[in-house]
N, C-alpha and C positions, 0 to 999 in steps of 0.2 A: 103217452105222456100227458100229464094234466097241467093245464095252464091255469094258475089261480091269480088272485088279486095281487098277492105279494110278488109273484114273479113278474107280472106286468109292471108294477111300480119299480121294481129293481132294474128292469130293462130300460124303463123310461129315465131313471136316474143316470144309468150308464150312457144313454144317448143324449143326455141333457135336454129332455123333453118335459114340458109341463103338461100334466093331464088333469083336467077338471074332474072332480068327484062324480059329477053327473054323467060323464062320458066313460068312466071306468067299467061299469058292468057290460056295456056294449062292446068295448074293446076286448075285455076278457073273453067274451063269447066268440067274437070274430077270430081272435088269435087261436082259441081252442079248436075252432072248426078248421083253420088253416093247418095246424099241426096234425090234427086227425087225418086230413086229406093227404098230407105228405107221408104219414105212416102207412096209409093204404097203398101208396105208390111203391113202397118197399116190399109189398107182398107180391108184386107182379113178377112173373118168371123172367129171369134175365139171360137164360141160356139161349144160344143160337142168335141168329141175326134176322131181322125183319126183312121181308122181301122188298125190293126197291119198287116204288110205285111209278108206273109209266103211264103217261096220258095217251100214248098211241099203241100200235101193235108191238108185240115182243120182238119182231124181226128188225125193227128200226134200232140201229145201234146208237149209243150216246157218244158224243165227241169227248176227247180227252180234255180234262180240266187243266189247262195250262195257263200260268200267269205270265203275261207278256207286258212289261211296263210300256206305257204310252210314251212315244217320243215327244220331247219338249221342243218348242220353237227356239228357245234360247237355253244355254247351259244353266243349270240350277244355281251355280255360283253367282250368276248375274242378277238373281232375283232379290238379293239382300245386300246391304252395304258391306257386311262382313260375313264371310263363310270360311270355315276351316274344318278339315277332317270330316266332311260330310254333315256338319251342323251349322245352323244359322246362329250367329252370335248377336245377341241383343244387349243393349245397355241395361244396367240394374236400375230399378226405380223403387221409390217408396221404402217399405220395410226391409227390402233386400239390400239397400245401399250401405256401403261401408261407412262407418262413422269415424 
């Protein structure tokens, strides 16, 4: 895929970014290199799985990856003035306030 000046300017407009004319050639070149690199990654074989890297001998077994929540000193509902259905309720401020 070719990245040209017009594509960079179009993307900058969509992202609402201002790009100085002096910076544009370097930006086009950098983005082209990034896109070329990503295209190279697509050429890698995706079949099969990579072997798991272990820092020790193969005989050492790995522990199960189990998620255990840490117990809290106080119930979570006590950590906020208002708590309902598993959510903290906070007052609206600024632009979110009802008028």
